C-alpha positions as CSV (number, residue, x, y, z in Angstrom):
1,M,0.2,-0.2,0.1
2,E,1.5,3.3,-1.1
3,T,1.1,6.0,1.7
4,V,1.8,9.8,2.2
5,S,2.8,11.9,5.2
6,L,1.4,15.1,6.1
7,T,1.4,17.3,8.8
8,I,-2.1,18.4,10.5
9,D,-1.8,21.0,13.2
10,G,1.5,20.3,13.9
11,R,1.1,16.4,14.1
12,Q,2.8,13.8,11.5
13,V,0.1,11.9,10.0
14,T,0.4,8.9,7.3
15,V,-2.3,7.9,5.4
16,E,-3.1,5.8,2.3
17,K,-2.5,7.9,-1.0
18,G,-5.6,8.8,-2.4
19,K,-7.4,10.0,0.9
20,T,-8.4,13.5,1.5
21,V,-7.3,15.6,4.3
22,L,-10.7,15.2,6.0
23,Q,-10.3,11.6,6.2
24,A,-6.6,11.8,7.3
25,A,-7.8,14.3,10.2
26,I,-10.6,11.9,11.4
27,E,-8.1,8.9,11.4
28,A,-5.7,10.8,13.5
29,G,-8.4,11.8,15.7
30,I,-8.2,15.6,15.0
31,S,-11.8,17.1,15.2
32,V,-12.9,18.8,11.9
33,P,-16.4,19.4,11.2
34,Y,-18.3,18.4,8.2
35,Y,-21.9,17.8,7.2
36,C,-21.9,17.0,3.4
37,F,-19.1,14.2,3.7
38,H,-20.0,10.6,4.1
39,P,-17.8,7.8,4.0
40,G,-20.1,6.0,1.6
41,L,-21.1,8.7,-0.7
42,A,-19.2,10.6,-3.2
43,V,-17.6,13.9,-2.3
44,D,-19.7,17.0,-2.7
45,G,-18.2,19.9,-1.0
46,S,-21.5,21.9,-0.4
47,C,-21.3,22.6,3.2
48,R,-18.0,24.3,3.4
49,V,-17.6,23.7,7.2
50,C,-14.6,21.8,6.9
51,I,-12.4,24.1,5.4
52,V,-8.5,24.3,6.5
53,K,-5.5,26.4,5.7
54,I,-3.0,24.5,3.5
55,E,0.5,25.9,3.5
56,K,1.5,27.4,-0.1
57,M,-2.4,27.4,-1.2
58,P,-3.7,31.3,-1.1
59,K,-7.1,30.4,0.0
60,L,-8.8,28.3,2.6
61,Q,-9.6,24.8,1.0
62,T,-12.3,22.1,1.8
63,S,-10.6,19.3,3.3
64,C,-13.3,16.5,1.9
65,S,-12.1,17.6,-1.7
66,T,-8.5,17.9,-1.2
67,L,-6.3,14.9,-1.5
68,C,-3.3,14.4,0.9
69,T,0.2,14.9,-0.7
70,Q,3.6,14.4,0.4
71,G,4.8,16.8,2.7
72,M,1.5,18.9,2.8
73,V,1.0,21.3,6.0
74,V,-2.3,21.8,7.1
75,T,-3.7,23.9,9.8
76,T,-7.4,23.5,11.4
77,R,-7.5,26.0,14.3
78,D,-5.7,29.1,13.1
79,S,-7.4,32.2,13.5
80,E,-8.3,32.9,9.8
81,T,-9.7,29.3,9.5
82,T,-11.6,29.7,12.9
83,A,-13.2,32.9,11.9
84,A,-14.2,31.6,8.4
85,R,-15.6,28.5,10.0
86,A,-17.9,30.3,12.2
87,G,-19.2,32.5,9.6
88,V,-20.0,29.3,7.4
89,L,-21.8,27.8,10.6
90,E,-23.7,31.2,10.9
91,F,-25.1,31.1,7.6
92,L,-26.2,27.6,8.1
93,L,-28.2,28.5,11.0
94,V,-29.6,31.6,9.4
95,N,-33.2,29.9,8.7
96,H,-32.5,26.9,10.7
97,P,-35.5,26.9,13.5
98,L,-34.8,26.2,17.2
99,D,-36.5,23.0,17.2
100,C,-34.0,20.9,19.4
101,P,-36.2,20.4,22.2
102,V,-38.7,18.5,19.8
103,C,-36.6,17.2,17.2
104,D,-36.0,13.6,16.9
105,K,-32.1,14.0,16.1
106,G,-31.8,16.1,19.4
107,G,-28.9,14.5,21.2
108,E,-27.0,13.0,18.2
109,C,-26.9,15.9,16.1
110,P,-24.0,17.1,14.6
111,L,-25.3,20.6,14.0
112,Q,-25.8,20.9,17.8
113,D,-22.4,19.5,18.4
114,F,-20.4,21.2,15.6
115,S,-22.1,24.7,16.3
116,Y,-21.4,24.6,20.2
117,S,-17.8,23.7,19.5
118,F,-17.0,25.8,16.2
119,G,-19.8,28.2,15.7
120,P,-20.3,31.8,16.8
121,A,-21.8,32.6,20.4
122,E,-24.6,34.4,19.0
123,S,-26.5,35.2,15.7
124,R,-26.2,38.7,13.9
125,M,-29.4,38.0,11.8
126,D,-32.7,40.0,12.9
127,F,-35.0,39.2,10.4
128,P,-38.1,36.3,10.1
129,R,-36.6,32.8,9.1
130,R,-37.5,31.5,5.7
131,V,-40.6,29.2,6.4
132,F,-41.6,26.3,3.8
133,D,-44.4,24.5,5.0
134,G,-45.1,26.0,8.3
135,E,-43.8,26.4,11.8
136,G,-43.0,23.9,14.6
137,V,-44.5,20.5,13.8
138,K,-46.8,22.0,11.2
139,A,-43.4,22.0,9.3
140,D,-43.2,18.2,9.2
141,V,-44.7,16.8,5.8
142,D,-45.2,13.3,4.9
143,F,-42.1,12.2,2.6
144,G,-43.4,8.5,1.9
145,P,-44.6,5.4,3.8
146,T,-41.6,5.6,6.1
147,L,-40.5,9.1,6.6
148,M,-41.3,12.7,7.4
149,L,-39.7,15.8,5.9
150,N,-38.9,19.1,7.7
151,R,-37.5,21.4,5.1
152,N,-37.3,24.2,7.5
153,R,-34.2,22.2,9.3
154,C,-32.7,21.3,6.0
155,I,-29.2,22.6,5.2
156,L,-28.8,21.3,1.7
157,C,-26.1,19.0,2.4
158,T,-27.3,16.8,-0.3
159,R,-26.6,13.7,1.3
160,C,-30.2,12.1,0.8
161,V,-29.8,13.1,-2.9
162,R,-26.7,11.3,-3.1
163,F,-27.7,8.3,-1.3
164,M,-30.7,7.6,-3.5
165,R,-28.8,8.2,-6.6
166,E,-25.7,6.4,-5.7
167,I,-26.6,3.7,-3.0
168,D,-30.3,2.9,-3.9
169,G,-29.8,3.6,-7.8
170,D,-33.1,5.4,-7.8
171,A,-32.7,9.3,-7.8
172,Q,-36.2,10.0,-6.3
173,I,-34.9,13.0,-4.3
174,S,-33.7,16.1,-5.9
175,I,-33.2,19.9,-5.0
176,A,-35.8,21.9,-6.4
177,D,-35.5,25.8,-7.4
178,R,-32.6,28.1,-6.7
179,G,-30.8,30.2,-4.2
180,N,-32.8,31.0,-1.0
181,G,-35.9,29.1,-2.2
182,S,-33.9,25.7,-3.0
183,E,-35.4,22.6,-1.0
184,I,-35.5,18.9,-1.0
185,A,-38.3,17.5,-3.0
186,T,-39.5,14.5,-4.7
187,F,-41.5,14.4,-8.0
188,R,-45.0,15.8,-7.8
189,E,-44.4,15.5,-3.5
190,E,-45.0,11.6,-4.0
191,G,-42.1,11.0,-1.1
192,V,-39.5,8.5,-1.2
193,H,-40.8,4.8,-2.1
194,S,-37.8,2.5,-1.3
195,L,-36.7,-0.5,0.9
196,L,-33.5,1.6,1.7
197,S,-35.7,4.6,2.9
198,G,-35.1,4.1,6.6
199,N,-31.4,4.6,6.1
200,L,-32.2,8.5,5.3
201,M,-32.9,9.3,8.8
202,D,-29.2,8.2,9.8
203,V,-27.7,9.8,6.6
204,C,-29.4,13.1,7.3
205,P,-27.0,15.0,9.8
206,V,-29.8,17.7,11.1
207,G,-33.1,16.0,11.7
208,A,-34.7,17.2,8.3
209,I,-35.7,13.7,7.6
210,T,-37.1,11.4,10.5
211,T,-39.0,8.2,10.6
212,K,-42.7,7.6,11.4
213,E,-41.7,4.6,13.5
214,Y,-39.3,6.5,15.9
215,R,-41.1,9.6,15.9
216,F,-41.4,11.4,19.1
217,K,-40.6,7.9,20.8
218,S,-37.6,8.4,22.5
219,R,-34.3,10.4,23.2
220,P,-30.8,8.9,22.8
221,W,-30.2,9.4,26.5
222,D,-33.4,7.1,27.2
223,N,-31.8,4.4,25.3
224,P,-28.4,3.0,27.1
225,G,-29.1,-0.7,26.3
226,V,-27.8,-0.5,22.5
227,V,-26.3,-3.6,21.2
228,D,-24.7,-4.4,17.8
229,T,-26.6,-7.0,15.8
230,I,-27.7,-8.5,12.5
231,C,-30.8,-7.6,10.6
232,T,-33.2,-10.6,10.4
233,M,-35.5,-9.4,7.6
234,C,-33.8,-11.3,5.1
235,S,-30.6,-13.3,4.3
236,K,-28.3,-10.2,3.1
237,G,-27.0,-9.8,6.8
238,C,-27.0,-6.2,7.2
239,N,-25.2,-4.8,10.2
240,T,-27.6,-3.0,12.5
241,S,-27.7,-1.6,16.1
242,A,-30.7,-2.3,18.0
243,W,-31.7,0.2,20.8
244,Q,-33.6,-0.5,23.9
245,K,-35.5,2.2,25.6
246,A,-34.9,1.5,29.3
247,K,-36.8,4.3,30.7
248,P,-40.0,3.1,32.6
249,E,-43.1,4.3,31.3
250,W,-46.5,3.3,32.8
251,A,-47.3,-0.4,32.1
252,K,-44.9,-0.7,29.4
253,G,-41.3,-0.8,30.8
254,S,-38.3,-1.7,28.9
255,R,-38.8,-2.4,25.0
256,L,-37.1,-2.2,21.7
257,I,-37.5,1.3,20.4
258,R,-35.5,1.3,17.1
259,M,-33.1,-0.2,14.7
260,T,-30.5,1.6,13.1
261,P,-27.9,0.5,10.3
262,R,-24.2,0.0,11.4
263,L,-20.9,0.7,9.3
264,N,-19.5,-2.6,8.2
265,P,-17.7,-2.4,5.0
266,R,-16.9,-5.8,4.8
267,S,-20.7,-6.5,4.5
268,T,-23.2,-4.0,3.4
269,G,-21.0,-0.7,3.7
270,T,-23.0,2.2,5.2
271,G,-26.7,1.1,4.8
272,C,-29.2,-1.7,5.5
273,A,-31.1,-3.5,2.9
274,T,-34.6,-3.0,4.7
275,S,-36.1,0.3,6.1
276,G,-35.7,1.1,9.9
277,G,-39.4,1.3,10.4
278,S,-40.3,-2.3,8.9
279,T,-37.4,-3.6,10.8
280,I,-38.9,-2.9,14.1
281,T,-42.4,-3.9,12.7
282,G,-41.1,-7.2,11.7
283,L,-39.6,-8.0,14.9
284,K,-42.5,-6.8,16.8
285,A,-44.7,-9.3,14.5
286,R,-42.2,-12.0,15.4
287,R,-42.5,-11.3,19.1
288,D,-46.4,-11.5,19.1
289,Y,-46.1,-14.8,17.1
290,V,-43.6,-16.2,19.7
291,A,-46.2,-15.4,22.6
292,Q,-49.1,-16.6,20.7
293,W,-47.2,-20.2,20.5
294,C,-45.4,-20.0,23.8
295,G,-48.2,-18.3,25.8
296,R,-46.1,-15.3,27.1
297,P,-44.3,-12.6,25.5
298,P,-40.5,-12.7,25.7
299,D,-38.6,-10.8,28.3
300,W,-37.2,-7.7,26.7
301,N,-34.8,-7.0,29.4
302,R,-32.7,-10.3,28.7
303,W,-32.5,-9.6,24.7
304,P,-29.3,-7.2,24.6
305,G,-27.2,-10.0,26.1
306,M,-28.8,-12.5,23.8
307,M,-28.3,-10.5,20.4
308,S,-24.8,-9.5,21.5
309,A,-23.8,-13.2,21.8
310,R,-25.1,-14.3,18.7
311,G,-24.1,-11.3,16.7
């Protein structure tokens, strides 16, 4: 394997030739924010928050689209880069609503994390935000059998567009209109109809796309019992993570709350062959079937250990 060595924030980093500066920083444990980049998708460079300063280059460069070269010197935290990155984040948040208390992405949202770590302390924008379909929960519109879409939260990273075009092979999602009116849309507002649609919630970095199955059901801190397992809905063997909601609720107790795809390049890469909602529905149907023949439902408090042992 041919490698190249470069310096990032004073640290010597060696990576495989052909990798980008952002990938090198991630491998070295150096925090660089990004939204449009995804390891399973083609490079787009649309969010601009991953900008870095590279020696001998006159302008700041997007690290997700810049290939590493031998002897390259990269700076991610100098004053020029920090100020420019804060400006980019400020623009991304110009029209983004303060939905964090009710958004299903809350608690595991890169926009929250990077805005706190790299963004400005306050906004200078004092004017009404752009609104597409309404405000609050009224902005959530049907996006197919398994999904809901909130265009007000979208930052146009195009991850969902590229996922459907490159991974699913059916480009059902596109960006309509231009400039300030740009929005994620499907043909004649028919929504996404695909077995891979459940992956779009995990692909979306800001909570613009959420699943109907998990909608308003739980928060990440309510689900400490997560275990890596294998999807059982077909023979493909997709790697998934099963989440158990351990927070007690009246007459419910602990129960399986959601399934999410898990990265494993050796099997199915970054996605899962079935939608997230149908996976939960299928598991619940099997639970009811077992209860019918065994006389009692399985104990959900025991399943994390059992699944991790088999997975």
